[in-house]
N, C-alpha and C positions, 0 to 999 in steps of 0.2 A: 305353621299356621293351616286346617283341613282347608279346601279350595274349595269341597263339592259343597254344592249349596241346596238343600233343597226344598224345595219349594211346593203348592200345587200349581198345579197348570193354570191358567185363565180359565172361565168357564164359559166359552166355545161352544159348538154345537157340533166341535170335531167328529167325534164319537158318536155318532145320531145315522153314520150312513153303513149299518149292517156288523158282523164279525170283527177284528181286526184281522189285518194281512199278511198272508201268510208268504212265508218267502219261495216254499216251492214253488207255487205255483200266479207269480207274479202280476199284480195290478199296477193302473199305476197310485203310488199311494206315498203314506212319511215309513220316516223311518221306527223302530220301535225297536226295544230289544227283545221282543220274542222271537225275532225272523235271524236272529243274532244266535242261536241258541239249536235255531233247527239243522238237522244235515247237510240238506244243501247249503249252508250259509259257510262250513266249514269246507265242503268241498273246491266252492271257490275261493275259499280266502289258503287255501292251498294251492292252488290255479296260480294264485297272485307272491305266496311264500309268507304268508299273513298271519301269524298266528292268531286264531279267532278272538276278539275282544268285543266291546261294547263304544263304539267307535262310530260316528255317523262319515266319516271321508273314508273307513273301508267297507261299510253298510253300504256306501255310497258305486267302486269298484266291482264288490260284491254284486250286489242287484242290476246292473248294466253286464256281468258277463252272465247273469241268472236270467236275464228273461231272453238271451241272444241262445240261449242254451235248449229253455224251452218250445222257445217257437223257430230251431231248429237251423241257425243261422250261423253258427258254429261248425264249418264243414271245408273242407279242402274245397279249393277257388272259390270260395265267398269272399266276396267286395265290401269293406269297410274304409268309412271315411270317421274319424277322431278332430274332436276341434280343443281347442285346448288343452293340449293333450301335455304339454308341461312333461316332466318326468314321472306320470303316473304309467305304471304295469300292462294297462290293459289292451298298449299294442304287441305288446312282449309278448302276452299271454294265448292272443288271438293267431299270432302268427306262428307259434310251438303248436298249433291246432289246423293248421293247415289255411289258414285265410291270410289273403292277399288286403294288405293295411296301407290307405293316406294316414297319415299319423298330422297334421296340421301344428301351429303356436302362431302367435304372433310376431309379426317384427323384431326383431334383436332391439332395436331405438327405442321400441314402443315399447318392450314387458321392461328398459332397462328403465325408462321413468315410472313405471308401473309401480316398479320394486322388485319382479319378479326374479329376477337376474339377483337383486345380493339377497334376496328369500332361495335362491336355489330354487324355484319350480319354473326354469324352463329352461326349456335342449335345446342346446345349441347345435347340439351335434346329434346326427341317427344315434348312433354309442349311445349318448345318454338316455335311452328309449330302450335299454336289454340291460339295464345296470346291475339288475337280480339277477342277471344269468338266465328268465326264463324260458328260451328259447334257444338252439346253438347258431352262433354266431352267422355263420353259411345261411340258414334256411334263415335269418334274421335277416339278412341286407337283401334277399335275395326276396323278399313279400314285405318288406316294409320300406314307405318313401317318406319321406319330411322334406314339408312344407312350408314358405310363411304363408299365413293367409288372415286376414282381420274380417273377423265372424260378424263386422258388421259390414261388410261387403265383399257375400263369399264368389268367389272369381266361376263364369258362365261355364267355366268347361268343366267342372265337378258333377257330376252327374250320372247318373247310373249305376250307385252301389247297393248292394243287399240291404243293408243298416247304418244309419251314422250314429254315432253318442256324443256327447259331452259331458262332463265329473265337475258342477261348481263350476263352471266359467262365466256361463252368462247374464248372471249377479253382477260382471263386471264390464259390462257393456253399456253403462252411462243411463241408462234410464228403466222406469219398468218397461215403457215401452219400448225398447232397443231389443230388450230380451225376447217377449213376447215374438218380435218379429225376425227376432234369429229362428225361432223354433219354426214358427212361416218356413223361412229360406231355406232351414237347413231339409224338411220335407221336399221342397224342387230337387235338393241331389241322391234323393231316390228312385231306384225303376218302381212302375207299380208293383204296389204290394209289399214295396220293403218297408224296415222297421225301423224307429228313431227313438232313440231314448235319453233323455237328457233329465238329469238332477242338477238342482238347485234350491237356496235358503225359499224357508215355508215362516214367513209367522205363525204362532201359536199366543201371540198376549193379545193382538185387537184385528179386531172385522176391519176395523177402519182405520187409526194410521198406522204409516211404515214407514223404516227406512229408506229414501231413496237421495242416494251420494253420487255422485258423479263414477266414483268408483266402488260400490256395492250399494246393490238395494237388496229390499226383501219382503219376496213374492204373497200375496194375502188368497182367501179362498176365495174374494172374486176377482182377483186379478187373474186364478186358475180356471175356474169354472168362464170368466169371459173368455179364455185361449181356448179352452175345450168348443166354446159355443163358434168361436171361428172358424176353428180347425173342420168340424162336423159340418159346418156352411159351406167349406170347401172340398168337402165331400171324401177327404179325412177319416179314417174310424181312430176315438179314441179308448184307450182301456178304459174303464170304470174309474173316476178316482176315490178314493177311503183316504178321507179326510179322518182316521183313530189314530189317536197320538202315543196308544199305549198306556195301560196303567199299574206296571210292578216298578219294585224302587228303582233299578234305572233308567228308566225312564222322569222317573221322577225329581233325578238329578239334574240341578244344571250347573253348570263348569261355568268359572267366572275367569279370566288374563289371570295368571299368565297359563290357560291351555291344557287339562292332562290328554293323556292315550284313554285310560278309559275311568270311568263311567264317561263320554262325550256324545250322547244322543242329541241332544239339550245343552245349548248352552246361551248368554246371558251377548246380549249383540245390540252396544248402548245400551236403550231399555229395555228393548226386545228380547222375549224368548223364542228363541231361535231354532228348525229342528231342518232336515233337509228332505227333499220333499223329489219322487220318480215318477218319471211321465212317458207313458209309452204311446206314441203314433204309429200307425198301418198308412204309408201312402195310399190314396186311390187312384179309381185308374189314369187321371189328370192331372200329372205333378208339375 
């Protein structure tokens, strides 16, 4: 039975803020099909040994890497901090290009309770972060360290990084507010001028109602706009947000469980249509 469901997206004002976002020159933006067809998208997918497809999780990894590339942060000796890394390919891809990385994940007991270990989404060992062989083993071990970190209580010694990132982790911190607070706290880990790149779940169905479960939350446009206002008030720069969800056929497919790998840009999560959003924050002079 065909599991792709073609729906008109809810008539919300997401597409009214200028042209569809570009992958080559990313701002804070939603995941769209057109970005997955750009040449730079294929380059970033090559770095993680993943064939390009219409998949929002792949887009999140590629988007984070592209933001760091465009901003000149992937270079020999740059220091990066990843949150909730699980078994994602980003630490190894960055180490392969000379970055020194601290990869973090939640403590094993908490990960087991949340089901991440059973779902093979938790990195118990450093080698699990290089299971695709993206980086030579000796180089990987010299440049990457793995540390247990509760994202709701970031240790105060994690400071002075050139960049930080997380890929769809902050929506699992217990509440909408906790995820926003995490972004604020992650910026404190940066040196002045450093860059934070985070992706999370975005609600395309409603400007008002949303999912707020202890295990997963979905951010609305108003939540994102509130976060941007708070960060700018604190002296940080936030890349302008494009809420354009795209309008091509792959953008109009809404995947339902059991989810497929492509097209999987929009999905049904309970009663909401959800996609991914990426956010870029540059730390101000005082962090």
